[in-house]
C-alpha positions as CSV (number, residue, x, y, z in Angstrom):
1,X,10.1,7.1,-48.7
2,X,9.2,3.7,-50.0
3,X,6.5,1.5,-48.5
4,X,8.9,-1.3,-48.0
5,X,11.1,1.0,-45.8
6,X,8.2,2.1,-43.8
7,X,7.1,-1.5,-43.2
8,X,10.6,-2.5,-42.1
9,X,10.7,0.5,-39.7
10,X,7.3,-0.4,-38.2
11,X,8.5,-4.0,-37.8
12,X,11.6,-2.9,-36.0
13,X,9.6,-0.6,-33.7
14,X,7.2,-3.4,-32.9
15,X,10.1,-5.8,-32.1
16,X,11.8,-3.2,-29.9
17,X,8.5,-2.7,-27.9
18,X,8.1,-6.4,-27.5
19,X,11.7,-6.8,-26.3
20,X,11.2,-3.9,-23.8
21,X,8.1,-5.6,-22.5
22,X,9.9,-8.9,-22.0
23,X,12.7,-7.2,-20.1
24,X,10.1,-5.5,-17.9
25,X,8.3,-8.8,-17.2
26,X,11.6,-10.4,-16.2
27,X,12.4,-7.5,-13.8
28,X,8.9,-7.9,-12.2
29,X,9.4,-11.7,-11.8
30,X,12.7,-11.3,-10.0
31,X,11.6,-8.4,-7.8
32,X,11.7,-9.0,-4.0
33,X,8.4,-9.8,-2.3
34,X,6.8,-7.0,-0.2
35,X,7.4,-7.5,3.5
36,X,4.4,-8.2,5.7
37,X,3.0,-5.2,7.5
38,X,3.9,-4.7,11.2
39,X,1.1,-5.3,13.7
40,X,-0.1,-2.6,16.1
41,X,1.9,-2.9,19.3
42,X,4.8,-4.7,17.7
43,X,8.3,-3.1,17.7
44,X,9.7,-2.4,14.3
45,X,13.4,-1.7,13.8
46,X,14.1,0.7,11.0
47,X,17.8,1.2,10.6
48,X,18.9,2.4,14.0
49,X,15.5,3.5,15.2
50,X,12.8,1.4,16.9
51,X,9.2,2.3,16.3
52,X,6.0,1.0,17.8
53,X,2.5,2.1,16.8
54,X,0.7,1.9,20.1
55,X,-2.8,3.3,19.3
56,X,-4.8,4.7,16.5
57,X,-7.9,6.9,16.9
58,X,-9.8,8.6,14.1
59,X,-12.3,11.3,14.8
60,X,-13.6,14.5,13.0
61,X,-11.4,13.8,10.0
62,X,-8.2,13.6,12.0
63,X,-6.2,10.3,12.4
64,X,-4.3,10.5,15.6
65,X,-1.6,7.8,15.9
66,X,0.2,7.2,19.2
67,X,3.8,6.2,18.5
68,X,6.7,5.1,20.7
69,X,10.0,5.9,19.0
70,X,13.6,6.0,20.1
71,X,17.1,4.6,19.6
72,X,19.0,7.5,18.2
73,X,19.4,11.2,19.1
74,X,18.1,12.9,16.0
75,X,16.6,16.4,15.7
76,X,14.5,15.2,12.7
77,X,14.0,11.5,13.5
78,X,10.2,11.5,13.7
79,X,9.8,13.2,10.3
80,X,9.8,9.8,8.4
81,X,6.1,9.1,9.0
82,X,3.7,9.3,6.0
83,X,0.2,8.0,5.4
84,X,-1.5,6.7,2.3
85,X,-5.3,6.8,2.6
86,X,-7.5,5.5,-0.2
87,X,-4.5,5.4,-2.5
88,X,-3.5,9.0,-1.9
89,X,-0.7,10.5,0.3
90,X,-2.1,12.4,3.3
91,X,-0.4,15.4,4.9
92,X,0.6,15.6,8.5
93,X,-1.4,18.0,10.6
94,X,1.0,20.8,11.8
95,X,0.1,20.3,15.5
96,X,2.3,17.2,15.9
97,X,3.4,17.3,19.6
98,X,4.2,15.2,22.6
99,X,4.3,15.9,26.3
100,X,8.1,16.3,26.0
101,X,8.0,18.7,23.0
102,X,7.7,18.3,19.3
103,X,7.5,14.7,18.0
104,X,10.2,15.3,15.3
105,X,13.2,15.1,17.7
106,X,14.1,11.6,18.9
107,X,16.3,10.3,21.7
108,X,18.0,7.1,22.7
109,X,15.2,6.4,25.2
110,X,11.8,5.6,23.9
111,X,9.4,8.6,23.9
112,X,5.7,8.6,23.2
113,X,4.3,11.1,20.7
114,X,1.3,11.6,18.5
115,X,1.4,12.0,14.8
116,X,-1.8,13.5,13.3
117,X,-3.0,13.2,9.7
118,X,-5.9,15.1,8.1
119,X,-8.0,12.3,6.6
120,X,-11.1,14.4,6.0
121,X,-10.6,14.3,2.2
122,X,-10.0,10.6,2.1
123,X,-12.7,8.7,0.2
124,X,-12.6,5.2,1.8
125,X,-11.4,3.6,5.0
126,X,-8.0,2.2,3.8
127,X,-5.1,3.6,5.9
128,X,-1.5,2.5,5.6
129,X,1.2,4.2,7.7
130,X,4.8,4.2,6.6
131,X,8.0,5.1,8.4
132,X,11.2,5.6,6.5
133,X,14.7,5.9,7.8
134,X,17.6,5.9,5.4
135,X,16.8,3.3,2.7
136,X,14.7,1.1,5.0
137,X,10.9,1.3,5.4
138,X,8.2,-0.4,7.4
139,X,4.5,-0.2,7.1
140,X,1.4,-0.7,9.3
141,X,-2.0,-1.4,7.8
142,X,-4.3,0.6,10.0
143,X,-7.6,0.0,8.4
């Protein structure tokens, strides 16, 4: 293969990389702004569900979040909670319960439940709680 052909191919590759970068920058500039986080105690409406983070207590590596949730009868309505701590996803502690039963089932009336996360492996104190329902999402900055 001739040197001229290799140089032309390298030039074409460089131009395509620059074009892809320009398209990516344009996509970033037209992206929607991130919605402000919901405050503790404020009601957030996510799709057909209303969710309120009432209290947050962290002790012995477990983050216990008291939540009021309701609006729809759903056997799996409370499963949309997830936590990011120190930039990493944190798993739910299996003992998620409420006085009325398991926190996963929701009803039309508001119920109070506790969602627990194991944060013992988290490095820092940054905690962001997310709740997703359908294609909508809200977030609470906890610490």
